[in-house]
C-alpha positions in Angstrom: 94.1 105.2 104.2 91.4 102.7 103.3 93.3 102.0 100.0 96.5 101.3 102.0 94.6 99.0 104.4 93.0 97.1 101.5 96.4 96.6 99.8 97.9 95.3 103.0 95.2 92.8 103.6 95.2 91.6 100.1 98.9 91.0 100.4 98.6 88.5 103.2 95.4 86.6 102.7 95.6 83.7 100.5 95.8 79.9 100.7 99.3 78.5 100.7 100.2 75.7 98.5 102.4 73.4 100.5 103.7 71.2 97.6 104.0 67.5 97.3 107.0 66.8 99.4 107.0 63.7 101.7 108.5 65.9 104.4 105.9 68.2 106.0 106.8 71.8 105.9 107.5 73.6 109.1 105.0 76.3 110.3 107.5 79.0 109.3 107.8 77.5 105.8 104.0 77.2 105.5 103.6 80.9 106.4 106.2 81.9 103.9 104.5 79.9 101.2 101.2 81.4 102.0 102.6 84.9 101.7 104.3 84.1 98.4 101.1 82.6 97.1 99.1 85.6 98.3 101.1 87.8 95.9 99.8 85.7 93.0 96.2 86.1 94.1 96.5 89.8 94.7 98.1 90.5 91.3 95.3 88.5 89.7 92.8 90.5 91.7 91.0 87.3 92.8 88.8 88.4 95.7 87.4 85.0 96.6 90.9 83.4 96.7 92.2 86.3 98.7 89.5 86.1 101.3 89.3 82.3 101.5 91.8 82.1 104.4 90.6 85.0 106.5 89.3 84.0 109.9 85.6 84.6 110.3 86.3 86.7 113.4 88.9 88.9 111.7 89.6 92.4 113.1 92.2 95.0 112.4 93.5 98.2 113.9 90.9 100.2 112.1 88.0 98.2 113.5 87.2 96.4 110.2 85.7 93.0 110.3 85.5 90.4 107.5 82.4 91.9 105.9 83.9 95.4 105.7 87.2 94.0 104.4 85.4 92.1 101.6 83.6 95.3 100.5 86.7 97.4 100.6 88.8 94.9 98.6 86.1 94.4 96.0 86.1 98.2 95.5 89.9 98.3 95.3 90.0 95.5 92.7 87.4 97.4 90.6 89.4 100.6 90.7 92.9 99.1 90.1 93.4 97.1 87.0 97.0 96.4 87.7 98.6 95.5 91.1 102.3 94.7 91.6 103.8 93.7 95.0 107.2 93.3 96.5 107.4 91.8 100.0 110.1 91.5 102.7 109.3 89.2 105.6 111.1 90.7 108.5 110.1 88.2 111.3 107.9 85.2 111.9 107.2 84.0 115.5 105.3 80.8 115.6 103.7 80.1 119.0 102.8 76.8 120.5 99.1 77.7 120.7 98.7 77.5 117.0 99.2 81.2 116.4 101.9 83.1 114.6 103.0 86.7 114.5 104.4 87.9 111.2 106.0 91.2 110.4 106.1 92.1 106.7 107.2 95.2 104.7 105.4 95.5 101.4 105.7 97.7 98.4 102.5 98.0 96.3 102.4 99.7 92.9 100.2 99.9 89.8 103.1 99.1 87.5 106.1 96.7 87.7 108.9 97.9 90.0 112.5 96.8 90.0 113.4 95.2 93.3 116.9 96.8 92.9 115.4 100.3 92.5 116.2 102.6 95.3 113.2 102.7 97.7 113.5 106.5 97.5 112.4 106.1 93.9 109.6 103.7 94.6 106.4 104.6 92.7 103.7 103.2 95.0 102.9 102.6 98.6 105.2 101.2 101.3 103.5 99.4 104.2 104.5 97.8 107.5 102.1 94.9 108.3 101.9 93.1 111.7 99.6 90.0 111.2 98.4 87.4 113.5 97.7 84.0 111.9 95.7 81.2 113.4 96.3 77.6 112.4 93.2 75.7 111.5 93.9 72.2 110.3 96.6 72.6 107.6 95.7 76.3 106.9 96.8 79.5 108.4 94.1 82.2 108.6 94.7 85.9 109.3 92.7 86.8 112.4 94.2 90.2 113.3 96.1 92.9 111.4 97.8 96.1 112.4 99.3 98.2 109.6 100.8 101.6 109.0 102.7 103.3 106.2 106.4 102.4 106.1 109.4 104.5 105.4 112.2 103.4 103.1 114.6 102.9 106.0 112.1 100.3 107.5 113.2 98.0 104.7 116.9 98.3 105.5 117.3 96.1 108.6 
């Protein structure tokens, strides 16, 4: 279960690169960009980049804090030399108080997987991630996480 938790958190904790457009991105676009960028950091197994945008007061449904998360992810990166991720963002709800709730389904594997492959043939872990992001300046930081194993049918709505 710790392995699944670490994978989930890796997936969603990275700095977004907002680009050079004159038009500012909406909060929804910023969050989507952050999630896409996170895949790059995770696949590169870059611990410091992954944790850079985790809120100092982070907590998850397993009672982990930032220090425990850092230790778990470091161990995961040492044990897994190859990480491949496919994500589906199911819902983003941006609130006026600078928070956002994001529901993501993620497939995590040790080898490349074809997005068109039937999920029943997926060779890896499937996760359902409910994340709370807090906006600080121009960055979104993950402050809370609730995750569980997902079923292939979870990806079909």
